[in-house]
SEFI-994821 format. One record per residue (C-alpha): residue number from 0; residue in three letters; chain; x, y, z. Coordinates in steps of 0.1 Angstrom, whole numbers, plus 2048, in hexadecimal, padded with zeros to 3 digits. Layout:
NUM	Ala	A	X	Y	Z
...
This chain:
0	Unk	A	273	4FF	95D
1	Unk	A	27A	514	941
2	Unk	A	268	535	94C
3	Unk	A	269	54C	92A
4	Unk	A	250	530	91B
5	Unk	A	23E	520	936
6	Unk	A	254	4FF	92A
7	Unk	A	255	4E0	948
8	Unk	A	26F	4C6	94F
9	Unk	A	25B	4B2	962
10	Unk	A	256	48C	955
11	Unk	A	230	489	944
12	Unk	A	22A	463	93B
13	Unk	A	207	46C	930
14	Unk	A	1FC	48D	921
15	Unk	A	1E3	4A7	938
16	Unk	A	1C3	4A1	91C
17	Unk	A	1C4	481	905
18	Unk	A	1A3	485	8EE
19	Unk	A	197	468	8DD
20	Unk	A	193	466	8B3
21	Unk	A	16F	458	8AD
22	Unk	A	16B	45E	889
23	Unk	A	166	439	871
24	Unk	A	178	43B	856
25	Unk	A	162	434	836
26	Unk	A	160	432	80D
27	Unk	A	14B	452	806
28	Unk	A	148	450	7E4
29	Unk	A	12E	43D	7D6
30	Unk	A	13B	418	7D7
31	Unk	A	13C	3F9	7E7
32	Unk	A	14B	3D6	7E5
33	Unk	A	134	3D1	7C8
34	Unk	A	141	3EC	7B2
35	Unk	A	157	3E4	796
36	Unk	A	181	3EA	78D
37	Unk	A	173	408	777
38	Unk	A	157	417	791
39	Unk	A	174	423	7A9
40	Unk	A	18A	430	78D
41	Unk	A	16B	444	77E
42	Unk	A	16E	455	79D
43	Unk	A	18C	46A	795
44	Unk	A	182	46B	775
45	Unk	A	15F	473	770
46	Unk	A	14A	47D	750
47	Unk	A	156	4A2	757
48	Unk	A	17F	49C	756
49	Unk	A	178	488	736
50	Unk	A	160	4A9	729
51	Unk	A	179	4C3	738
52	Unk	A	190	4B5	720
53	Unk	A	180	4B4	702
54	Unk	A	175	4D7	706
55	Unk	A	198	4E1	70D
56	Unk	A	1A8	4D2	6FC
57	Unk	A	198	4D9	6DD
58	Unk	A	195	4FA	6DF
59	Unk	A	1BD	4FC	6E8
60	Unk	A	1C1	4EC	6C1
61	Unk	A	1A9	506	6B2
62	Unk	A	1BB	525	6C5
63	Unk	A	1DF	515	6B6
64	Unk	A	1D1	50D	695
65	Unk	A	1BC	533	695
66	Unk	A	1E0	545	69D
67	Unk	A	1F5	531	683
68	Unk	A	1DD	535	667
69	Unk	A	1DC	55C	66F
70	Unk	A	20B	55A	673
71	Unk	A	206	54A	653
72	Unk	A	21A	529	662
73	Unk	A	1FF	512	663
74	Unk	A	212	4F7	64A
75	Unk	A	1FD	4D8	638
76	Unk	A	203	4B9	648
77	Unk	A	210	4C6	66D
78	Unk	A	1F9	4B8	68A
79	Unk	A	1E3	4DB	688
80	Unk	A	1E0	4D8	667
81	Unk	A	1CB	4B4	66A
82	Unk	A	1C1	4B9	688
83	Unk	A	19D	4AC	690
84	Unk	A	187	4B2	6B0
85	Unk	A	18E	49B	6C9
86	Unk	A	172	482	6D9
87	Unk	A	16B	473	6FB
88	Unk	A	16F	454	6EF
89	Unk	A	196	462	6E1
90	Unk	A	19D	470	700
91	Unk	A	197	44C	716
92	Unk	A	1AE	43C	6FA
93	Unk	A	1C6	452	700
94	Unk	A	1C8	452	729
95	Unk	A	1C4	42A	71F
96	Unk	A	1E8	429	70C
97	Unk	A	1F2	442	728
98	Unk	A	1E9	429	740
99	Unk	A	200	410	72D
100	Unk	A	21D	42A	728
101	Unk	A	21E	425	755
102	Unk	A	21F	400	750
103	Unk	A	233	3FD	736
104	Unk	A	254	416	737
105	Unk	A	266	421	719
106	Unk	A	27E	437	70D
107	Unk	A	266	449	6F9
108	Unk	A	244	44F	6E9
109	Unk	A	24C	43D	6C7
110	Unk	A	259	421	6D9
111	Unk	A	239	417	6DC
112	Unk	A	22A	414	6B6
113	Unk	A	24A	409	6B1
114	Unk	A	250	3E3	69C
115	Unk	A	26C	3D7	6A2
116	Unk	A	26E	3B7	6B2
117	Unk	A	27E	3BC	6D3
118	Unk	A	268	3D8	6DE
119	Unk	A	249	3D7	6D3
120	Unk	A	22E	3DE	6E0
121	Unk	A	20B	3D6	6D6
122	Unk	A	1F6	3EA	6EC
123	Unk	A	1FC	40E	6E0
124	Unk	A	1FC	408	6B8
125	Unk	A	1DD	3F6	6BC
126	Unk	A	1C3	40E	6CD
127	Unk	A	1D4	42F	6BF
128	Unk	A	1E5	43E	6A1
129	Unk	A	204	449	6AA
130	Unk	A	200	46A	69A
131	Unk	A	1E1	471	6A9
132	Unk	A	1F0	46B	6CE
133	Unk	A	20A	480	6CC
134	Unk	A	1F2	49A	6BF
135	Unk	A	1D7	494	6E0
136	Unk	A	1F7	498	6F4
137	Unk	A	200	4BA	6E4
138	Unk	A	1E5	4C6	6E2
139	Unk	A	1D6	4BC	707
140	Unk	A	1C7	4D9	71E
141	Unk	A	1B3	4DD	737
142	Unk	A	1AF	50A	738
143	Unk	A	1A7	51E	723
144	Unk	A	1C1	535	71E
145	Unk	A	1B0	555	711
146	Unk	A	1AC	553	737
147	Unk	A	1CE	555	740
148	Unk	A	1D7	572	758
149	Unk	A	1FF	57D	754
150	Unk	A	214	579	776
151	Unk	A	216	5A1	77E
152	Unk	A	1EC	59F	77A
153	Unk	A	1D9	5A1	7A2
154	Unk	A	1C6	581	793
155	Unk	A	1E4	56A	789
156	Unk	A	1DF	54A	78E
157	Unk	A	203	533	78B
158	Unk	A	1EF	514	789
159	Unk	A	1D5	521	76F
160	Unk	A	1DA	506	756
161	Unk	A	1D1	4E9	76B
162	Unk	A	1B5	4FD	783
163	Unk	A	193	4F0	777
164	Unk	A	1A2	4CD	779
165	Unk	A	1B7	4D1	79C
166	Unk	A	19C	4DF	7AB
167	Unk	A	186	4C7	7A0
168	Unk	A	19D	4AB	7AB
169	Unk	A	1A0	4BB	7D3
170	Unk	A	17F	4BA	7CF
171	Unk	A	174	495	7CA
172	Unk	A	198	486	7DC
173	Unk	A	18A	497	7FC
174	Unk	A	164	48B	7FB
175	Unk	A	169	466	7EB
176	Unk	A	17A	459	80E
177	Unk	A	17E	465	835
178	Unk	A	19D	459	842
179	Unk	A	1AB	44C	85F
180	Unk	A	1B6	45A	882
181	Unk	A	1D6	460	876
182	Unk	A	1E3	478	859
183	Unk	A	1FD	482	84A
184	Unk	A	20C	4A5	83C
185	Unk	A	228	4A6	826
186	Unk	A	233	4B0	7FE
187	Unk	A	22B	49C	7E2
188	Unk	A	244	4A5	7C4
189	Unk	A	242	4A3	7A0
190	Unk	A	262	4A4	788
191	Unk	A	26C	4BE	774
192	Unk	A	288	4CD	76F
193	Unk	A	27A	4E6	754
194	Unk	A	276	50E	758
195	Unk	A	25D	512	76E
196	Unk	A	25C	531	789
197	Unk	A	24C	519	7AA
198	Unk	A	26B	4FC	79E
199	Unk	A	27D	4F2	7C2
200	Unk	A	298	4D8	7CC
201	Unk	A	297	4C4	7E9
202	Unk	A	2B3	4AA	7EA
203	Unk	A	2A2	491	7FF
204	Unk	A	288	48B	7E3
205	Unk	A	28B	471	7C2
206	Unk	A	284	48B	7B0
207	Unk	A	29D	4A7	7BD
208	Unk	A	28F	4C4	79F
209	Unk	A	268	4C9	79E
210	Unk	A	24A	4DC	7AB
211	Unk	A	23A	4D0	7CE
212	Unk	A	21A	4C9	7DA
213	Unk	A	20F	4CC	7FE
214	Unk	A	1FA	4B0	80A
215	Unk	A	1E3	4A2	824
216	Unk	A	1E3	47B	81E
217	Unk	A	1D5	45F	837
218	Unk	A	1F2	44F	847
219	Unk	A	1E8	42B	841
220	Unk	A	1DD	429	81E
221	Unk	A	1F1	445	80E
222	Unk	A	1CC	455	7FF
223	Unk	A	1CE	479	7F6
224	Unk	A	1B6	489	807
225	Unk	A	1BF	4B4	7FE
226	Unk	A	1DA	4C6	7EF
227	Unk	A	1EB	4E5	7EA
228	Unk	A	200	4EF	7D1
229	Unk	A	224	4FF	7D5
230	Unk	A	226	51B	7BD
231	Unk	A	240	535	7CC
232	Unk	A	228	549	7DF
233	Unk	A	231	550	803
234	Unk	A	215	53D	816
235	Unk	A	220	539	839
236	Unk	A	220	513	846
237	Unk	A	201	51B	85F
238	Unk	A	1ED	527	83B
239	Unk	A	1F2	508	82D
240	Unk	A	1F1	4EE	845
241	Unk	A	1C8	4FD	84E
242	Unk	A	1C6	4FD	82C
243	Unk	A	1D0	4D4	82C
244	Unk	A	1BE	4CF	84B
245	Unk	A	19F	4E2	84D
246	Unk	A	183	4CA	848
247	Unk	A	191	4B2	85F
248	Unk	A	194	4C8	87F
249	Unk	A	180	4C2	89B
250	Unk	A	187	49B	899
251	Unk	A	1A2	495	8AA
252	Unk	A	1B7	489	892
253	Unk	A	1DD	489	895
254	Unk	A	1F0	499	878
255	Unk	A	21A	489	877
256	Unk	A	22E	4A3	865
257	Unk	A	252	4AA	860
258	Unk	A	267	4C6	86B
259	Unk	A	25F	4DF	854
260	Unk	A	23B	4E0	85D
261	Unk	A	241	4D9	887
262	Unk	A	241	4F5	89E
263	Unk	A	235	4FD	8C0
264	Unk	A	21F	51A	8AB
265	Unk	A	20F	4FD	896
266	Unk	A	20A	4E8	8B2
267	Unk	A	1F5	502	8CB
268	Unk	A	1E2	50D	8A7
269	Unk	A	1DC	4E7	89E
270	Unk	A	1D0	4DB	8C6
271	Unk	A	1B3	4FD	8C3
272	Unk	A	1A6	4EC	8A2
273	Unk	A	1A7	4CA	8B8
274	Unk	A	1C3	4B8	8A5
275	Unk	A	1E0	4A8	8AD
276	Unk	A	204	4A9	8A2
277	Unk	A	222	493	8A1
278	Unk	A	23E	49C	893
279	Unk	A	262	4A7	88D
280	Unk	A	270	4C8	890
281	Unk	A	28F	4DB	88F
282	Unk	A	2A2	4EB	8AA
283	Unk	A	2A2	50E	8A2
284	Unk	A	27B	50F	8A6
285	Unk	A	26B	529	8BD
286	Unk	A	25B	521	8DB
287	Unk	A	274	502	8E3
288	Unk	A	280	4FE	900
289	Unk	A	2A3	50D	900
290	Unk	A	2B2	4F4	922
291	Unk	A	2A5	4D4	90D
292	Unk	A	2B6	4E6	8EE
293	Unk	A	2D6	4E6	8F6
294	Unk	A	2D8	4C9	90E
295	Unk	A	2EC	4B0	905
296	Unk	A	2E5	48C	8FF
297	Unk	A	2F6	468	8FE
298	Unk	A	2F2	452	8E5
299	Unk	A	2CB	441	8F0
300	Unk	A	2C1	457	908
301	Unk	A	2A4	470	904
302	Unk	A	295	48F	919
303	Unk	A	272	49F	91D
304	Unk	A	260	4BE	923
305	Unk	A	23C	4C9	924
306	Unk	A	22A	4E5	91E
307	Unk	A	202	4E2	921
308	Unk	A	1FB	4C3	90E
309	Unk	A	219	4C8	8F5
310	Unk	A	238	4B0	8FA
311	Unk	A	25E	4B5	8F0
312	Unk	A	26B	499	8EC
313	Unk	A	298	497	8E2
314	Unk	A	2AC	47B	8DB
315	Unk	A	2C9	46C	8CD
316	Unk	A	2CA	453	8B8
317	Unk	A	2E8	458	89F
318	Unk	A	2E2	480	8A2
319	Unk	A	2CA	494	8B9
320	Unk	A	2A5	48A	8AD
321	Unk	A	28A	4AC	8B7
322	Unk	A	266	4A4	8BD
323	Unk	A	249	4B4	8C6
324	Unk	A	224	4A5	8CB
325	Unk	A	203	4AC	8E0
326	Unk	A	1FB	485	8D9
327	Unk	A	219	479	8ED
328	Unk	A	227	47E	912
329	Unk	A	247	471	91F
330	Unk	A	244	44E	915
331	Unk	A	25E	434	903
332	Unk	A	258	40E	8F7
333	Unk	A	277	3F4	8F3
334	Unk	A	279	3E6	8D0
335	Unk	A	28D	3CD	8BC
336	Unk	A	2A0	3E0	8A3
337	Unk	A	2BB	3D0	889
338	Unk	A	2E1	3D8	887
339	Unk	A	2F8	3D5	870
340	Unk	A	311	3BA	87C
341	Unk	A	2FD	3B4	89D
342	Unk	A	2DA	3A7	896
343	Unk	A	2C0	3AF	8A5
344	Unk	A	2C1	3C7	8C9
345	Unk	A	2AE	3D8	8DD
346	Unk	A	2AB	3FA	8DD
347	Unk	A	290	416	8ED
348	Unk	A	27F	430	8E0
349	Unk	A	26A	448	8E6
350	Unk	A	245	441	8DA
351	Unk	A	241	463	8C9
352	Unk	A	260	458	8AF
353	Unk	A	24F	434	8AC
354	Unk	A	229	440	89E
355	Unk	A	23D	45A	88C
356	Unk	A	256	444	877
357	Unk	A	231	42B	878
358	Unk	A	218	447	86D
359	Unk	A	231	462	854
360	Unk	A	22F	44E	839
361	Unk	A	20D	45D	828
362	Unk	A	218	46A	80E
363	Unk	A	23B	45A	808
364	Unk	A	226	435	802
365	Unk	A	211	450	7E7
366	Unk	A	230	45D	7DA
367	Unk	A	23C	439	7D9
368	Unk	A	221	42D	7BE
369	Unk	A	221	44D	7AB
370	Unk	A	24C	441	7A5
371	Unk	A	243	422	79A
372	Unk	A	226	424	77F
373	Unk	A	22A	447	771
374	Unk	A	22C	45E	750
375	Unk	A	252	46C	753
376	Unk	A	252	479	72E
377	Unk	A	266	49B	729
378	Unk	A	255	4BC	725
379	Unk	A	25B	4DC	722
380	Unk	A	236	4E4	732
381	Unk	A	237	4E1	758
382	Unk	A	214	4DC	75B
383	Unk	A	213	4C0	745
384	Unk	A	22B	4AF	75A
385	Unk	A	218	4B7	77D
386	Unk	A	1F7	4AE	764
387	Unk	A	204	485	761
388	Unk	A	213	488	783
389	Unk	A	1F2	493	794
390	Unk	A	1DA	479	77D
391	Unk	A	1F3	459	78A
392	Unk	A	1E6	46A	7AE
393	Unk	A	1C4	464	7A2
394	Unk	A	1C9	441	79D
395	Unk	A	1DA	438	7BE
396	Unk	A	1C1	448	7CD
397	Unk	A	1A7	436	7B5
398	Unk	A	1BC	413	7BE
399	Unk	A	1B8	41A	7E2
400	Unk	A	195	423	7E8
401	Unk	A	18E	403	7D0
402	Unk	A	19F	3EC	7EA
403	Unk	A	18A	3FE	804
404	Unk	A	170	3F8	7F9
405	Unk	A	175	3D1	7F5
406	Unk	A	186	3CE	816
407	Unk	A	17B	3AB	819
408	Unk	A	189	39F	7F8
409	Unk	A	1B0	399	7EA
410	Unk	A	1C1	3B8	7E8
411	Unk	A	1CB	3C2	7C6
412	Unk	A	1ED	3C9	7BC
413	Unk	A	1F3	3EF	7AB
414	Unk	A	202	3E4	78A
415	Unk	A	1E0	3CE	78A
416	Unk	A	1C8	3E4	793
417	Unk	A	1DF	400	772
418	Unk	A	1D8	3E2	75B
419	Unk	A	1B0	3DC	762
420	Unk	A	1AF	3FF	75F
421	Unk	A	1BA	406	740
422	Unk	A	1AB	3E9	731
423	Unk	A	188	3F5	73B
424	Unk	A	18E	415	730
425	Unk	A	198	40C	70E
426	Unk	A	176	3FA	70C
427	Unk	A	15F	40F	719
428	Unk	A	16F	428	6FC
429	Unk	A	166	407	6E3
430	Unk	A	147	404	6EB
431	Unk	A	13B	42C	6ED
432	Unk	A	12F	43D	6CB
433	Unk	A	156	445	6BC
434	Unk	A	160	468	6A9
435	Unk	A	16A	464	68B
436	Unk	A	18E	44E	681
437	Unk	A	1AD	465	683
438	Unk	A	1C3	445	66A
439	Unk	A	1C2	423	669
440	Unk	A	1CF	40A	688
441	Unk	A	1EF	3FE	681
442	Unk	A	1ED	3DA	67D
443	Unk	A	200	3BE	672
444	Unk	A	1F8	3AF	648
445	Unk	A	1F2	38F	65B
446	Unk	A	1D3	3A0	66A
447	Unk	A	1CA	3B5	652
448	Unk	A	1C6	394	640
449	Unk	A	1B7	381	655
450	Unk	A	1A4	397	669
451	Unk	A	182	39F	669
452	Unk	A	180	3A6	645
453	Unk	A	160	3A3	632
454	Unk	A	158	3A2	60B
455	Unk	A	138	3B6	602
456	Unk	A	128	3C6	5E3
457	Unk	A	132	3EC	5E2
458	Unk	A	110	406	5E0
459	Unk	A	110	41E	5C2
460	Unk	A	10B	43E	5CD
461	Unk	A	0FA	45C	5C2
462	Unk	A	11B	468	5AC
463	Unk	A	121	444	59B
464	Unk	A	10F	42B	596
465	Unk	A	12F	40E	595
466	Unk	A	142	413	5B3
467	Unk	A	168	407	5AF
468	Unk	A	186	407	5C7
469	Unk	A	1AA	3F7	5BF
470	Unk	A	1AE	3D8	5C9
471	Unk	A	1D2	3D5	5D2
472	Unk	A	1DD	3B3	5C1
473	Unk	A	1D0	3BB	5A4
474	Unk	A	1E1	3DF	5AB
475	Unk	A	201	3CC	5AD
476	Unk	A	1FA	3B8	58D
477	Unk	A	1F0	3D5	578
478	Unk	A	211	3E7	583
479	Unk	A	229	3D0	57B
480	Unk	A	216	3C9	553
481	Unk	A	20E	3F0	550
482	Unk	A	226	401	568
483	Unk	A	206	416	575
484	Unk	A	1FA	40D	593
485	Unk	A	1D0	408	59A
486	Unk	A	1CB	3FB	574
487	Unk	A	1AF	3DE	57F
488	Unk	A	191	3E6	592
489	Unk	A	177	3CE	5A0
490	Unk	A	158	3E5	5A9
491	Unk	A	143	3C4	5B3
492	Unk	A	150	3BB	5D5
493	Unk	A	162	3CA	5F0
494	Unk	A	175	3B7	60E
495	Unk	A	16C	3D3	62E
496	Unk	A	18A	3D5	640
497	Unk	A	188	3DC	662
498	Unk	A	1AC	3F0	65C
499	Unk	A	1A0	3FE	63F
500	Unk	A	1BA	3EE	629
501	Unk	A	1AF	3E5	605
502	Unk	A	1B0	3CD	5FA
503	Unk	A	196	3BD	5DC
504	Unk	A	18E	39F	5CA
505	Unk	A	177	380	5CB
506	Unk	A	18C	368	5E6
507	Unk	A	187	34C	5C9
508	Unk	A	198	35C	5B2
509	Unk	A	1BA	342	5B0
510	Unk	A	1D2	361	5AA
511	Unk	A	1C0	377	5C5
512	Unk	A	1C3	35B	5E3
513	Unk	A	1E9	34D	5D9
514	Unk	A	1F2	378	5DB
515	Unk	A	1D9	374	5F8
516	Unk	A	1EC	353	60B
517	Unk	A	214	363	601
518	Unk	A	20A	380	611
519	Unk	A	1FD	373	632
520	Unk	A	217	35B	633
521	Unk	A	234	373	62B
522	Unk	A	228	385	64D
523	Unk	A	227	36D	664
């Protein structure tokens, strides 16, 4: 017995206490098996989300426009000079294009509006003007900059740029789903190589440089329950775990964590909160039994020691693996493993390691979804990278809820969920009362000529009895004959064109018909 720390080396097959988890995992959001995909999408993108984006984006654009006007540097033709307030419908269209970009990866924003046949895709070009998309992306904001506190202020918030959205997202995640027994705590990463004082390096992550967020996930689905951002502060591990796990104390959940979080102190703390722990542990953690820690082992050999309901396990595989658990005793199982050049072989592994390998994937599963479909664009602003990373994680949560609410039906693939979400989002934006147009859609010549064009009489106005607009065909003829464009006009009839492209004349008129046919045939 290790008298200094109260550890015993007697073999104990099961912990002295083995409480049972009695809660039921369930969807808490107001959806059921008859709910649509867009209902699940709207849980994490409610009307308050669009209202926040609209208010703060327009506020920021107005602030920047006023600032440049005062400084005398606002130039005609620039994005801010031409800025018009964004509407909720435009923002929905903007995000449908963003979802399209996650599914179809290209090297730059401009590539999505390219008409080069080899890389052309029509979705972005059809639904939003490129310059308008860039303007919204540039002015996108989530908080009022006039309330920002500097770093030397006691009320400084490093997450200020994202705070309103982040707090609402955390609330929605926690209150939309109750998890299974097994939970995972780990770090989620957002790749970023720019300048921010809380950038970190982790050689084990796909994005080695970036920002991290501590996450509590359901181990079986990867659903994010709670998040705590790392912003360079000195929060203790105990504080981080308490913030993440507090709503689930007293239910006898089991939390799986890696060696960054695990220690005898943490295991004891969570046991007092009626929560079990399973995790790898560093050999130099305080409170571990000295003899057990220094004991040499042969390959496949294992050693256990106990202190109350806490079990320490040491197992030698390629190297020593140290575990702490309040769920398992000194138990092991023979399993089939694959070895290179040998095939399937039998190997004895401790039960705590088998469970750890099975349930520790919660955050990794969420990271995997995000890595497949992410808006990974270069940006000098850290908070925009983090914002779109959180948007991607919200989509993953919505996808999980959709499948959980329809467990009796065929599981939908995540890529299909994204496609359907993007299409339905742009449909809702089109069906709603749209704001003023900010430029014509970039559509092909053939579409403009044979699309939804209807000839109508041009109504007279108070200022002018006979209203006329330039005829495309007549203007071309006039330019050849007189050198001046737009000399001929027709005040009787005008095609009302969906694309805002002026092309008027009676289609029965032979010269115009020939011209139209030549334009259409040359564009096909």
